[in-house]
C-alpha positions as a Markdown table, in Angstrom:
| # | Residue | x | y | z |
|---|---|---|---|---|
| 1 | Met | 0.0 | 0.0 | 0.0 |
| 2 | Phe | 2.8 | 2.4 | 0.9 |
| 3 | Thr | 4.6 | 1.5 | -2.4 |
| 4 | Leu | 1.4 | 2.2 | -4.4 |
| 5 | Lys | 1.0 | 5.7 | -2.7 |
| 6 | Cys | 4.6 | 6.5 | -3.5 |
| 7 | Gln | 4.1 | 5.6 | -7.1 |
| 8 | Asn | 1.0 | 7.8 | -7.2 |
| 9 | Ile | 2.9 | 10.7 | -5.7 |
| 10 | Leu | 5.7 | 10.2 | -8.3 |
| 11 | Tyr | 3.2 | 10.1 | -11.2 |
| 12 | Leu | 1.5 | 13.2 | -9.8 |
| 13 | Asn | 4.9 | 15.1 | -9.5 |
| 14 | Asn | 5.8 | 14.1 | -13.1 |
| 15 | Phe | 2.5 | 15.3 | -14.3 |
| 16 | Leu | 2.8 | 18.6 | -12.5 |
| 17 | Ala | 6.3 | 19.1 | -13.7 |
| 18 | Met | 5.3 | 18.4 | -17.3 |
| 19 | Asn | 2.4 | 20.9 | -17.0 |
| 20 | Thr | 4.9 | 23.5 | -15.6 |
| 21 | Val | 7.2 | 23.0 | -18.6 |
| 22 | Ile | 4.2 | 23.3 | -21.0 |
| 23 | Asn | 3.0 | 26.5 | -19.3 |
| 24 | Cys | 6.5 | 28.0 | -19.5 |
| 25 | Val | 6.7 | 27.2 | -23.2 |
| 26 | Lys | 3.4 | 29.1 | -23.7 |
| 27 | Thr | 4.6 | 32.1 | -21.7 |
| 28 | Ser | 8.3 | 32.4 | -22.4 |
| 29 | Lys | 10.1 | 32.9 | -25.7 |
| 30 | Asn | 13.5 | 32.4 | -24.1 |
| 31 | Leu | 13.1 | 28.9 | -22.7 |
| 32 | Leu | 15.5 | 26.3 | -24.2 |
| 33 | Ile | 14.0 | 22.9 | -24.7 |
| 34 | Leu | 16.7 | 20.3 | -24.6 |
| 35 | Pro | 16.2 | 17.8 | -27.4 |
| 36 | Arg | 16.7 | 14.1 | -26.8 |
| 37 | Ile | 18.3 | 11.8 | -29.3 |
| 38 | Gly | 16.0 | 11.0 | -32.1 |
| 39 | Phe | 13.9 | 14.2 | -31.7 |
| 40 | Asn | 13.5 | 16.6 | -34.6 |
| 41 | Ser | 15.9 | 19.1 | -33.1 |
| 42 | Lys | 15.1 | 21.7 | -35.7 |
| 43 | Leu | 11.7 | 22.2 | -34.0 |
| 44 | Phe | 13.5 | 23.3 | -30.8 |
| 45 | Ser | 16.6 | 25.2 | -29.8 |
| 46 | Phe | 19.6 | 23.0 | -29.6 |
| 47 | Ser | 21.0 | 21.8 | -26.2 |
| 48 | Ser | 22.6 | 24.4 | -24.0 |
| 49 | Ser | 25.3 | 21.8 | -23.3 |
| 50 | Asn | 26.6 | 22.5 | -26.8 |
| 51 | His | 27.8 | 18.9 | -27.2 |
| 52 | Tyr | 27.5 | 17.2 | -30.6 |
| 53 | Asp | 28.4 | 13.8 | -31.9 |
| 54 | Ile | 30.1 | 15.3 | -34.9 |
| 55 | Ile | 31.2 | 18.9 | -35.7 |
| 56 | Ile | 32.1 | 19.7 | -39.3 |
| 57 | Ala | 34.4 | 22.8 | -39.6 |
| 58 | Gly | 33.8 | 24.5 | -43.0 |
| 59 | Gly | 30.5 | 24.9 | -44.8 |
| 60 | Gly | 31.8 | 25.1 | -48.4 |
| 61 | Met | 30.8 | 22.6 | -51.1 |
| 62 | Val | 32.5 | 19.6 | -49.5 |
| 63 | Gly | 31.7 | 20.5 | -45.9 |
| 64 | Thr | 28.0 | 21.0 | -46.5 |
| 65 | Thr | 27.7 | 17.9 | -48.7 |
| 66 | Leu | 29.4 | 15.9 | -45.9 |
| 67 | Ala | 26.8 | 17.3 | -43.4 |
| 68 | Cys | 23.9 | 16.2 | -45.7 |
| 69 | Thr | 25.4 | 12.8 | -46.3 |
| 70 | Leu | 26.2 | 11.9 | -42.7 |
| 71 | Gly | 22.9 | 13.4 | -41.5 |
| 72 | Gln | 21.0 | 11.0 | -43.9 |
| 73 | Asn | 23.0 | 8.0 | -43.0 |
| 74 | Ile | 20.6 | 5.6 | -41.3 |
| 75 | Asn | 23.2 | 4.4 | -38.9 |
| 76 | Leu | 23.9 | 8.0 | -37.8 |
| 77 | Ser | 20.3 | 9.1 | -37.6 |
| 78 | Asn | 20.5 | 9.6 | -33.8 |
| 79 | Ser | 23.7 | 11.5 | -34.0 |
| 80 | Arg | 23.7 | 15.3 | -33.5 |
| 81 | Ile | 25.8 | 17.1 | -36.2 |
| 82 | Leu | 26.9 | 20.7 | -36.1 |
| 83 | Leu | 28.2 | 22.5 | -39.3 |
| 84 | Leu | 30.3 | 25.6 | -38.6 |
| 85 | Glu | 30.7 | 28.1 | -41.4 |
| 86 | Gly | 32.7 | 31.2 | -41.1 |
| 87 | Ala | 30.9 | 33.2 | -43.8 |
| 88 | Asp | 27.3 | 34.6 | -43.7 |
| 89 | Glu | 24.5 | 32.4 | -45.1 |
| 90 | Lys | 24.5 | 32.5 | -49.0 |
| 91 | Pro | 21.5 | 34.0 | -50.7 |
| 92 | Ile | 19.2 | 31.4 | -52.3 |
| 93 | Leu | 18.6 | 33.6 | -55.4 |
| 94 | Leu | 20.8 | 32.8 | -58.3 |
| 95 | Pro | 22.2 | 35.8 | -60.3 |
| 96 | Asp | 21.5 | 36.0 | -64.1 |
| 97 | Lys | 25.2 | 36.2 | -64.9 |
| 98 | Tyr | 27.3 | 33.1 | -64.9 |
| 99 | Ser | 30.1 | 32.9 | -62.3 |
| 100 | Asn | 33.7 | 32.6 | -63.4 |
| 101 | Arg | 34.4 | 29.8 | -60.9 |
| 102 | Val | 33.1 | 26.3 | -62.0 |
| 103 | Val | 33.8 | 22.7 | -61.1 |
| 104 | Ser | 33.8 | 19.6 | -63.3 |
| 105 | Leu | 31.9 | 16.9 | -61.6 |
| 106 | Asn | 32.4 | 13.3 | -62.6 |
| 107 | Pro | 29.4 | 10.9 | -62.7 |
| 108 | Gly | 30.3 | 9.4 | -59.3 |
| 109 | Thr | 30.1 | 12.8 | -57.7 |
| 110 | Ala | 26.8 | 13.5 | -59.5 |
| 111 | Lys | 25.4 | 10.3 | -58.1 |
| 112 | Leu | 26.4 | 11.2 | -54.6 |
| 113 | Leu | 24.6 | 14.6 | -55.0 |
| 114 | Ser | 21.6 | 12.8 | -56.4 |
| 115 | Asp | 21.5 | 10.3 | -53.5 |
| 116 | Ile | 21.3 | 13.1 | -50.9 |
| 117 | Gly | 18.7 | 15.1 | -52.8 |
| 118 | Ala | 21.0 | 18.0 | -53.9 |
| 119 | Trp | 21.2 | 17.2 | -57.6 |
| 120 | Lys | 17.6 | 18.1 | -58.3 |
| 121 | His | 18.4 | 21.7 | -57.0 |
| 122 | Val | 21.4 | 21.8 | -59.4 |
| 123 | Ala | 19.2 | 20.6 | -62.3 |
| 124 | Glu | 16.5 | 23.2 | -61.6 |
| 125 | Ser | 19.2 | 25.9 | -61.7 |
| 126 | Arg | 21.8 | 25.2 | -64.5 |
| 127 | Tyr | 24.6 | 23.0 | -65.5 |
| 128 | Ala | 26.3 | 21.8 | -68.7 |
| 129 | Pro | 26.9 | 18.2 | -69.6 |
| 130 | Val | 30.2 | 17.2 | -71.2 |
| 131 | Lys | 30.1 | 14.4 | -73.7 |
| 132 | Lys | 33.7 | 14.5 | -74.9 |
| 133 | Leu | 37.1 | 15.8 | -73.8 |
| 134 | Gln | 39.7 | 16.7 | -76.4 |
| 135 | Val | 43.3 | 17.3 | -75.3 |
| 136 | Trp | 46.0 | 18.3 | -77.7 |
| 137 | Asp | 49.7 | 19.4 | -77.6 |
| 138 | Gly | 50.5 | 22.9 | -79.0 |
| 139 | Ile | 54.1 | 21.9 | -79.8 |
| 140 | Ser | 53.4 | 18.7 | -81.7 |
| 141 | Asp | 50.4 | 17.3 | -83.6 |
| 142 | Thr | 49.5 | 14.7 | -81.0 |
| 143 | Met | 46.1 | 14.6 | -79.3 |
| 144 | Ile | 43.7 | 12.4 | -77.5 |
| 145 | Thr | 40.0 | 12.4 | -76.9 |
| 146 | Phe | 38.0 | 10.9 | -74.0 |
| 147 | Asn | 34.4 | 9.9 | -74.3 |
| 148 | Asn | 32.1 | 7.1 | -73.1 |
| 149 | Glu | 31.3 | 4.1 | -75.3 |
| 150 | Lys | 27.8 | 5.4 | -75.9 |
| 151 | Glu | 27.9 | 8.8 | -77.6 |
| 152 | Asp | 25.1 | 10.3 | -75.4 |
| 153 | Glu | 26.7 | 9.3 | -72.1 |
| 154 | Ile | 28.0 | 12.1 | -70.0 |
| 155 | Val | 31.8 | 12.3 | -69.2 |
| 156 | Ser | 31.3 | 15.1 | -66.6 |
| 157 | Tyr | 29.1 | 18.0 | -65.6 |
| 158 | Ile | 30.2 | 21.6 | -65.5 |
| 159 | Val | 28.6 | 23.4 | -62.5 |
| 160 | Glu | 29.2 | 26.8 | -61.1 |
| 161 | Asn | 30.5 | 26.8 | -57.6 |
| 162 | Asp | 27.7 | 29.1 | -56.5 |
| 163 | Val | 25.0 | 26.8 | -58.0 |
| 164 | Leu | 26.4 | 23.7 | -56.2 |
| 165 | Leu | 26.8 | 25.6 | -52.9 |
| 166 | Arg | 23.2 | 26.8 | -53.2 |
| 167 | Ala | 22.0 | 23.3 | -53.9 |
| 168 | Val | 23.6 | 21.7 | -50.9 |
| 169 | Asn | 22.6 | 24.6 | -48.7 |
| 170 | Lys | 19.0 | 24.1 | -49.6 |
| 171 | Thr | 19.4 | 20.3 | -49.0 |
| 172 | Val | 21.0 | 20.7 | -45.5 |
| 173 | Lys | 18.0 | 22.7 | -44.3 |
| 174 | Asp | 15.9 | 19.5 | -44.6 |
| 175 | Val | 18.3 | 17.2 | -42.7 |
| 176 | Lys | 16.7 | 17.0 | -39.2 |
| 177 | Asn | 19.8 | 16.1 | -37.2 |
| 178 | Val | 22.1 | 18.8 | -38.6 |
| 179 | Asn | 22.4 | 22.3 | -37.2 |
| 180 | Val | 24.2 | 25.0 | -39.1 |
| 181 | Val | 25.9 | 28.0 | -37.5 |
| 182 | Tyr | 26.9 | 30.7 | -39.9 |
| 183 | Asn | 29.4 | 33.5 | -39.3 |
| 184 | Ser | 31.2 | 31.3 | -36.8 |
| 185 | Lys | 34.9 | 32.4 | -36.7 |
| 186 | Ile | 37.1 | 29.8 | -35.0 |
| 187 | Lys | 39.5 | 30.9 | -32.3 |
| 188 | Cys | 41.0 | 27.5 | -31.5 |
| 189 | Tyr | 40.6 | 23.8 | -31.5 |
| 190 | Asp | 41.6 | 21.7 | -28.4 |
| 191 | Leu | 42.1 | 18.1 | -29.5 |
| 192 | Pro | 42.0 | 15.3 | -26.9 |
| 193 | Glu | 44.9 | 13.3 | -25.6 |
| 194 | Tyr | 42.8 | 10.2 | -25.8 |
| 195 | Glu | 40.4 | 9.3 | -28.7 |
| 196 | Thr | 37.4 | 8.8 | -26.4 |
| 197 | Asn | 37.7 | 12.3 | -24.9 |
| 198 | Asn | 35.9 | 15.3 | -26.3 |
| 199 | Val | 37.2 | 17.8 | -28.9 |
| 200 | Thr | 36.6 | 21.4 | -27.8 |
| 201 | Val | 35.9 | 24.1 | -30.4 |
| 202 | Thr | 36.1 | 27.8 | -29.2 |
| 203 | Leu | 34.7 | 30.6 | -31.4 |
| 204 | Asp | 35.9 | 34.2 | -31.5 |
| 205 | Asn | 32.8 | 35.3 | -29.7 |
| 206 | Gly | 33.6 | 33.0 | -26.7 |
| 207 | Asn | 31.0 | 30.3 | -27.5 |
| 208 | Lys | 32.3 | 26.8 | -27.0 |
| 209 | Tyr | 31.2 | 23.5 | -28.5 |
| 210 | Thr | 32.4 | 19.9 | -27.8 |
| 211 | Cys | 32.1 | 16.8 | -29.9 |
| 212 | Asp | 33.2 | 13.2 | -30.2 |
| 213 | Leu | 34.6 | 13.7 | -33.7 |
| 214 | Leu | 35.8 | 16.8 | -35.5 |
| 215 | Leu | 35.9 | 16.8 | -39.3 |
| 216 | Gly | 38.0 | 19.4 | -40.9 |
| 217 | Cys | 36.6 | 20.7 | -44.3 |
| 218 | Asp | 38.1 | 24.1 | -44.0 |
| 219 | Gly | 40.1 | 24.2 | -47.2 |
| 220 | Ala | 43.8 | 24.3 | -48.2 |
| 221 | Asn | 44.7 | 26.7 | -45.3 |
| 222 | Ser | 43.0 | 24.4 | -42.8 |
| 223 | Gln | 43.0 | 25.6 | -39.2 |
| 224 | Val | 42.0 | 22.0 | -38.2 |
| 225 | Arg | 45.1 | 20.6 | -39.9 |
| 226 | Arg | 47.3 | 23.1 | -38.1 |
| 227 | Ala | 45.8 | 22.1 | -34.8 |
| 228 | Met | 46.6 | 18.4 | -35.6 |
| 229 | Gln | 50.3 | 19.4 | -36.2 |
| 230 | Val | 50.6 | 16.9 | -39.0 |
| 231 | His | 53.3 | 17.3 | -41.7 |
| 232 | Tyr | 52.0 | 19.0 | -44.8 |
| 233 | Leu | 53.9 | 18.5 | -48.1 |
| 234 | Thr | 53.4 | 21.6 | -50.2 |
| 235 | Trp | 54.8 | 23.6 | -53.1 |
| 236 | Asn | 53.7 | 26.3 | -55.4 |
| 237 | Tyr | 53.8 | 25.9 | -59.2 |
| 238 | Asn | 54.8 | 29.5 | -59.8 |
| 239 | Gln | 51.6 | 29.6 | -61.9 |
| 240 | Met | 48.3 | 31.4 | -61.7 |
| 241 | Gly | 44.9 | 30.2 | -62.9 |
| 242 | Val | 43.2 | 32.9 | -64.9 |
| 243 | Val | 39.4 | 32.4 | -65.1 |
| 244 | Ala | 36.8 | 34.2 | -67.1 |
| 245 | Thr | 33.3 | 33.7 | -68.7 |
| 246 | Leu | 33.7 | 33.7 | -72.5 |
| 247 | Lys | 31.3 | 34.5 | -75.3 |
| 248 | Leu | 31.3 | 32.2 | -78.3 |
| 249 | Glu | 31.3 | 33.6 | -81.9 |
| 250 | Glu | 28.7 | 31.1 | -83.0 |
| 251 | Gly | 26.1 | 29.1 | -81.0 |
| 252 | Thr | 26.9 | 25.4 | -81.0 |
| 253 | Glu | 25.8 | 22.4 | -79.0 |
| 254 | Asn | 28.8 | 23.1 | -76.9 |
| 255 | Cys | 29.2 | 19.8 | -75.2 |
| 256 | Ile | 33.0 | 19.3 | -75.6 |
| 257 | Ala | 35.6 | 20.3 | -73.0 |
| 258 | Trp | 38.8 | 21.5 | -74.7 |
| 259 | Gln | 42.3 | 21.5 | -73.3 |
| 260 | Arg | 45.4 | 22.7 | -75.1 |
| 261 | Phe | 48.9 | 22.5 | -73.7 |
| 262 | Ile | 51.1 | 25.4 | -74.7 |
| 263 | Pro | 54.6 | 26.3 | -73.3 |
| 264 | Lys | 53.4 | 28.5 | -70.4 |
| 265 | Gly | 50.6 | 26.2 | -69.3 |
| 266 | Pro | 47.3 | 24.6 | -70.3 |
| 267 | Ile | 44.2 | 26.4 | -71.5 |
| 268 | Ala | 40.9 | 24.8 | -70.8 |
| 269 | Leu | 37.5 | 25.7 | -72.2 |
| 270 | Leu | 34.5 | 24.3 | -70.4 |
| 271 | Pro | 31.0 | 24.5 | -71.8 |
| 272 | Leu | 28.3 | 26.5 | -69.9 |
| 273 | Thr | 25.6 | 27.2 | -72.6 |
| 274 | Lys | 25.3 | 27.2 | -76.4 |
| 275 | Ser | 26.9 | 30.6 | -76.4 |
| 276 | Leu | 29.1 | 30.7 | -73.3 |
| 277 | Ser | 32.1 | 28.8 | -72.0 |
| 278 | Ser | 34.2 | 29.0 | -68.9 |
| 279 | Leu | 38.0 | 29.6 | -69.1 |
| 280 | Val | 40.8 | 28.2 | -66.9 |
| 281 | Trp | 44.1 | 29.4 | -68.3 |
| 282 | Ser | 47.2 | 28.2 | -66.3 |
| 283 | Thr | 50.1 | 30.5 | -66.9 |
| 284 | Thr | 53.0 | 32.4 | -65.3 |
| 285 | Pro | 52.3 | 35.2 | -62.8 |
| 286 | Glu | 53.7 | 37.8 | -65.2 |
| 287 | Gln | 51.4 | 36.8 | -68.0 |
| 288 | Ala | 48.4 | 36.4 | -65.7 |
| 289 | Lys | 48.9 | 40.0 | -64.5 |
| 290 | Ser | 49.0 | 41.1 | -68.1 |
| 291 | Leu | 45.9 | 39.2 | -69.1 |
| 292 | Leu | 43.9 | 40.7 | -66.2 |
| 293 | Gln | 45.0 | 44.3 | -67.1 |
| 294 | Met | 44.6 | 44.3 | -70.9 |
| 295 | Ala | 41.4 | 45.5 | -72.6 |
| 296 | Asp | 38.7 | 43.0 | -73.4 |
| 297 | Glu | 39.4 | 43.0 | -77.2 |
| 298 | Gln | 43.1 | 42.4 | -76.6 |
| 299 | Phe | 42.4 | 39.6 | -74.1 |
| 300 | Val | 40.1 | 37.8 | -76.6 |
| 301 | Glu | 42.7 | 38.3 | -79.4 |
| 302 | Gln | 45.5 | 36.8 | -77.3 |
| 303 | Leu | 43.2 | 33.9 | -76.2 |
| 304 | Asn | 42.2 | 33.0 | -79.7 |
| 305 | Asp | 45.8 | 33.2 | -80.8 |
| 306 | Ser | 46.9 | 30.8 | -78.0 |
| 307 | Leu | 44.1 | 28.3 | -79.0 |
| 308 | Tyr | 44.8 | 28.3 | -82.7 |
| 309 | Lys | 48.4 | 29.4 | -83.1 |
| 310 | Asn | 50.9 | 26.9 | -84.7 |
| 311 | Phe | 53.8 | 26.8 | -82.3 |
| 312 | Thr | 57.2 | 26.0 | -83.8 |
| 313 | His | 57.6 | 22.2 | -84.3 |
| 314 | Asn | 60.7 | 20.3 | -83.8 |
| 315 | Ser | 61.6 | 18.2 | -87.0 |
| 316 | Val | 62.9 | 15.3 | -84.9 |
| 317 | Ile | 59.7 | 15.1 | -82.9 |
| 318 | Asp | 57.6 | 15.2 | -86.0 |
| 319 | Gln | 59.7 | 12.4 | -87.6 |
| 320 | Val | 59.4 | 10.2 | -84.5 |
| 321 | Thr | 55.7 | 10.7 | -84.0 |
| 322 | Gln | 55.1 | 9.9 | -87.7 |
| 323 | Gly | 57.1 | 6.7 | -87.3 |
| 324 | Val | 55.1 | 5.7 | -84.3 |
| 325 | Ser | 51.9 | 6.4 | -86.2 |
| 326 | Asn | 53.0 | 4.2 | -89.1 |
| 327 | Phe | 54.0 | 1.4 | -86.6 |
| 328 | Leu | 50.6 | 1.5 | -85.0 |
| 329 | Lys | 48.9 | 1.4 | -88.4 |
| 330 | Phe | 50.9 | -1.7 | -89.3 |
| 331 | Phe | 49.3 | -3.5 | -86.3 |
| 332 | Asn | 45.8 | -2.0 | -87.0 |
| 333 | Cys | 45.9 | 0.2 | -83.9 |
| 334 | Pro | 44.1 | 3.5 | -84.1 |
| 335 | Ser | 46.8 | 6.2 | -84.5 |
| 336 | Asp | 45.3 | 9.3 | -86.2 |
| 337 | Leu | 42.4 | 11.4 | -85.0 |
| 338 | Met | 40.4 | 13.9 | -86.9 |
| 339 | Arg | 41.2 | 17.1 | -85.0 |
| 340 | Gln | 38.2 | 19.2 | -84.1 |
| 341 | Leu | 38.8 | 22.9 | -83.5 |
| 342 | Pro | 37.4 | 24.7 | -80.4 |
| 343 | Pro | 34.8 | 27.4 | -80.9 |
| 344 | Lys | 36.1 | 30.8 | -81.6 |
| 345 | Ile | 35.9 | 33.4 | -78.8 |
| 346 | Cys | 34.2 | 36.7 | -79.6 |
| 347 | Gly | 34.1 | 38.3 | -76.2 |
| 348 | Val | 34.4 | 38.1 | -72.4 |
| 349 | Glu | 31.8 | 38.8 | -69.8 |
| 350 | Glu | 32.4 | 42.1 | -68.1 |
| 351 | Lys | 34.3 | 41.9 | -64.8 |
| 352 | Ser | 34.5 | 38.1 | -65.1 |
| 353 | Arg | 38.3 | 37.9 | -65.3 |
| 354 | Ala | 40.2 | 36.8 | -62.1 |
| 355 | Ala | 43.3 | 34.8 | -61.1 |
| 356 | Phe | 44.3 | 32.5 | -58.2 |
| 357 | Pro | 47.6 | 30.8 | -57.4 |
| 358 | Leu | 48.2 | 27.2 | -58.2 |
| 359 | Gly | 49.9 | 24.7 | -56.0 |
| 360 | Phe | 50.2 | 21.2 | -54.6 |
| 361 | Gly | 49.5 | 20.1 | -51.0 |
| 362 | His | 49.1 | 16.8 | -49.2 |
| 363 | Ala | 48.8 | 16.0 | -45.5 |
| 364 | Thr | 50.8 | 13.0 | -44.5 |
| 365 | Asn | 48.0 | 12.0 | -42.1 |
| 366 | Tyr | 44.3 | 12.5 | -42.6 |
| 367 | Ile | 43.4 | 11.6 | -39.1 |
| 368 | Gly | 44.3 | 12.1 | -35.4 |
| 369 | Lys | 42.7 | 11.5 | -32.0 |
| 370 | Gly | 39.1 | 12.7 | -32.4 |
| 371 | Val | 39.7 | 14.4 | -35.8 |
| 372 | Ala | 39.8 | 13.7 | -39.5 |
| 373 | Leu | 40.5 | 15.8 | -42.6 |
| 374 | Val | 38.3 | 15.9 | -45.7 |
| 375 | Gly | 38.7 | 17.5 | -49.1 |
| 376 | Asp | 41.2 | 20.4 | -49.7 |
| 377 | Ala | 42.1 | 20.4 | -46.0 |
| 378 | Ala | 43.8 | 17.0 | -46.7 |
| 379 | His | 44.9 | 17.5 | -50.3 |
| 380 | Arg | 45.3 | 20.2 | -53.0 |
| 381 | Val | 46.0 | 19.5 | -56.6 |
| 382 | His | 46.6 | 21.3 | -59.9 |
| 383 | Pro | 43.3 | 22.0 | -61.7 |
| 384 | Leu | 44.4 | 20.7 | -65.2 |
| 385 | Ala | 42.5 | 17.4 | -64.7 |
| 386 | Gly | 39.6 | 18.9 | -62.8 |
| 387 | Gln | 40.1 | 16.4 | -60.0 |
| 388 | Gly | 40.3 | 18.6 | -56.9 |
| 389 | Val | 36.7 | 18.7 | -55.8 |
| 390 | Asn | 36.0 | 15.1 | -57.0 |
| 391 | Leu | 38.7 | 13.8 | -54.7 |
| 392 | Gly | 37.0 | 15.7 | -51.9 |
| 393 | Phe | 33.6 | 14.1 | -52.7 |
| 394 | Gly | 35.3 | 10.7 | -52.9 |
| 395 | Asp | 36.5 | 11.4 | -49.3 |
| 396 | Ile | 32.9 | 12.0 | -48.3 |
| 397 | Ile | 31.7 | 8.7 | -49.8 |
| 398 | Ser | 34.4 | 6.7 | -48.0 |
| 399 | Leu | 34.0 | 8.5 | -44.7 |
| 400 | Asn | 30.2 | 8.1 | -44.7 |
| 401 | Thr | 30.5 | 4.4 | -45.2 |
| 402 | Ile | 33.1 | 3.9 | -42.6 |
| 403 | Leu | 31.4 | 6.0 | -39.9 |
| 404 | Gly | 28.2 | 4.2 | -40.6 |
| 405 | Lys | 29.9 | 0.9 | -39.9 |
| 406 | Ser | 31.5 | 2.4 | -36.7 |
| 407 | Ala | 28.1 | 3.5 | -35.4 |
| 408 | Tyr | 26.4 | 0.2 | -36.4 |
| 409 | Ser | 29.0 | -1.7 | -34.4 |
| 410 | Gly | 28.5 | 0.4 | -31.4 |
| 411 | Ser | 32.0 | 1.8 | -31.5 |
| 412 | His | 33.0 | 5.4 | -30.5 |
| 413 | Leu | 32.8 | 7.6 | -33.6 |
| 414 | Ala | 36.4 | 8.6 | -33.1 |
| 415 | Asp | 37.5 | 4.9 | -32.9 |
| 416 | Ile | 41.0 | 5.1 | -34.4 |
| 417 | Cys | 40.7 | 1.7 | -36.1 |
| 418 | Tyr | 37.8 | 3.0 | -38.3 |
| 419 | Leu | 39.4 | 6.4 | -38.9 |
| 420 | Lys | 42.6 | 4.5 | -40.0 |
| 421 | Glu | 40.5 | 2.6 | -42.5 |
| 422 | Tyr | 39.3 | 5.9 | -44.0 |
| 423 | Glu | 42.8 | 7.3 | -44.2 |
| 424 | Thr | 44.2 | 4.2 | -45.8 |
| 425 | Glu | 41.4 | 3.9 | -48.3 |
| 426 | Arg | 41.6 | 7.5 | -49.4 |
| 427 | Gln | 45.3 | 7.8 | -49.5 |
| 428 | Lys | 45.5 | 4.7 | -51.7 |
| 429 | His | 43.3 | 6.5 | -54.2 |
| 430 | Asn | 44.3 | 10.2 | -53.7 |
| 431 | Val | 48.1 | 9.9 | -53.7 |
| 432 | Pro | 48.5 | 8.1 | -57.1 |
| 433 | Thr | 46.0 | 10.5 | -58.7 |
| 434 | Met | 47.7 | 13.6 | -57.3 |
| 435 | Leu | 51.1 | 12.4 | -58.4 |
| 436 | Ala | 49.8 | 11.6 | -61.9 |
| 437 | Val | 48.3 | 15.1 | -62.2 |
| 438 | Asp | 51.5 | 16.7 | -60.8 |
| 439 | Gly | 53.6 | 14.6 | -63.3 |
| 440 | Leu | 51.4 | 15.7 | -66.2 |
| 441 | His | 51.8 | 19.3 | -65.2 |
| 442 | Arg | 55.6 | 19.0 | -65.1 |
| 443 | Leu | 55.7 | 17.1 | -68.4 |
| 444 | Tyr | 53.6 | 19.7 | -70.2 |
| 445 | Ala | 55.1 | 22.8 | -68.6 |
| 446 | Thr | 58.2 | 22.6 | -70.8 |
| 447 | Asp | 59.4 | 22.8 | -74.4 |
| 448 | Phe | 62.5 | 20.7 | -73.7 |
| 449 | Thr | 62.8 | 18.4 | -76.7 |
| 450 | Pro | 63.2 | 15.0 | -75.0 |
| 451 | Leu | 60.2 | 15.7 | -72.7 |
| 452 | Val | 58.1 | 17.0 | -75.6 |
| 453 | Leu | 59.0 | 13.8 | -77.5 |
| 454 | Leu | 58.1 | 11.6 | -74.5 |
| 455 | Arg | 54.7 | 13.2 | -74.0 |
| 456 | Ser | 53.9 | 13.2 | -77.7 |
| 457 | Val | 54.6 | 9.5 | -78.1 |
| 458 | Gly | 52.9 | 8.8 | -74.8 |
| 459 | Leu | 49.7 | 10.4 | -76.1 |
| 460 | Gln | 49.8 | 8.3 | -79.3 |
| 461 | Leu | 50.3 | 5.1 | -77.4 |
| 462 | Thr | 47.6 | 5.9 | -74.8 |
| 463 | His | 45.1 | 6.6 | -77.6 |
| 464 | Ala | 46.0 | 3.4 | -79.4 |
| 465 | Ile | 46.0 | 1.1 | -76.4 |
| 466 | Gly | 42.4 | 0.9 | -75.1 |
| 467 | Pro | 43.0 | -0.2 | -71.5 |
| 468 | Leu | 45.6 | 2.6 | -71.0 |
| 469 | Lys | 43.1 | 5.2 | -72.2 |
| 470 | Val | 40.3 | 3.8 | -70.0 |
| 471 | Asn | 42.6 | 4.0 | -66.9 |
| 472 | Met | 43.6 | 7.6 | -67.8 |
| 473 | His | 40.0 | 8.5 | -68.2 |
| 474 | Ile | 39.8 | 10.2 | -64.8 |
| 475 | Pro | 36.2 | 11.4 | -64.9 |
| 476 | Lys | 34.8 | 7.8 | -64.9 |
| 477 | Ser | 32.2 | 7.3 | -62.1 |
| 478 | Ala | 34.3 | 4.6 | -60.4 |
| 479 | Gln | 37.2 | 7.0 | -59.9 |
| 480 | Val | 35.7 | 9.4 | -57.4 |
């Protein structure tokens, strides 16, 4: 009887306490409701404890996509995720003018964006499909093309940075267990001595957050990477990437990406619309400065000249490449290609010219106690193959799978065994890709006769030998 009375009193107390909370909610705008795991936390204010399972530092394309991906992982559905972005929230409206900064997304990246529901936002905005890539050497007659076996299959998608960022920002708003804090300037990261201890993130305004796992997506100058104190192998190429939005002389289907290697660096034309293309011109700092300062008409004239000009050929190289061509014909291997010419440029969009420095960077370790690096925070590569952002999205796919396994097994999210698996898997893919891109840059950044001969014959053999060409075809969906 005494036990029953105690239970009744306990039930009554709980009922009165709940009514008190409900009445407070009705009368106070300042009350914080502490969400429990599994609740739709976006209906309430987040916990005043400021502890999260995962904190993602950096709300760019890679960081926001990572937040969407982890937030939708069924094995992480009860995990609270915080995305910290230093900039203000981007406006949802898309400007009429095309941006001069674009990315080339391979089919694997497009599938990832589709899986998280972001690609539909890209599709309702704008993008350009690429059905073929043509690469040719300005100092010899050698060239190569990349396209899928079926003519209508897409090699890659050209998307403006702002369009992609807008798409993932719209998507993350619908992910219930992700909270985004904009304009959050980081003061410092305190990493734990043991993997099961919390990471502490302190903002400039004094706010502090803790988490089980910190993911650094804060770019090439990563503050998270510096806090980890890992060795970072880096060098500058003494080159600038000049970008611009170009007007084409005649409207075409414009579904081919063009890349020409000339002595000072490659020029890439990427399709945007039937009448617009995006330029990425890698060149010396001196020429980049000149290209930015000259009048529009002079800029267009110099660009067309660099795309169409016949640079001085070396007779020895011509003889050797002709001999290789004859040799390949003898064995019925494809050796000669009908060269298509890129569309002629007639103008440049006002104020679309800009330049940025090019370099290489790679962290020897992607992980530490309670922390992992993703995207440009871990690796930076020359843009000539369009692989930088795709490597970052590949990191997301790998990390999402591995953290899902960790959560399913009941392990701590910062379990070093699972983080090591992520690091090993991605470095096995990233390092060879980055070294290949770096090697291509060095091979084509010279007019030294032996190296020109080497790359010219290499292009011929790569085109002739199918498996070689397939393996070099970086934009394939399997090679994320």
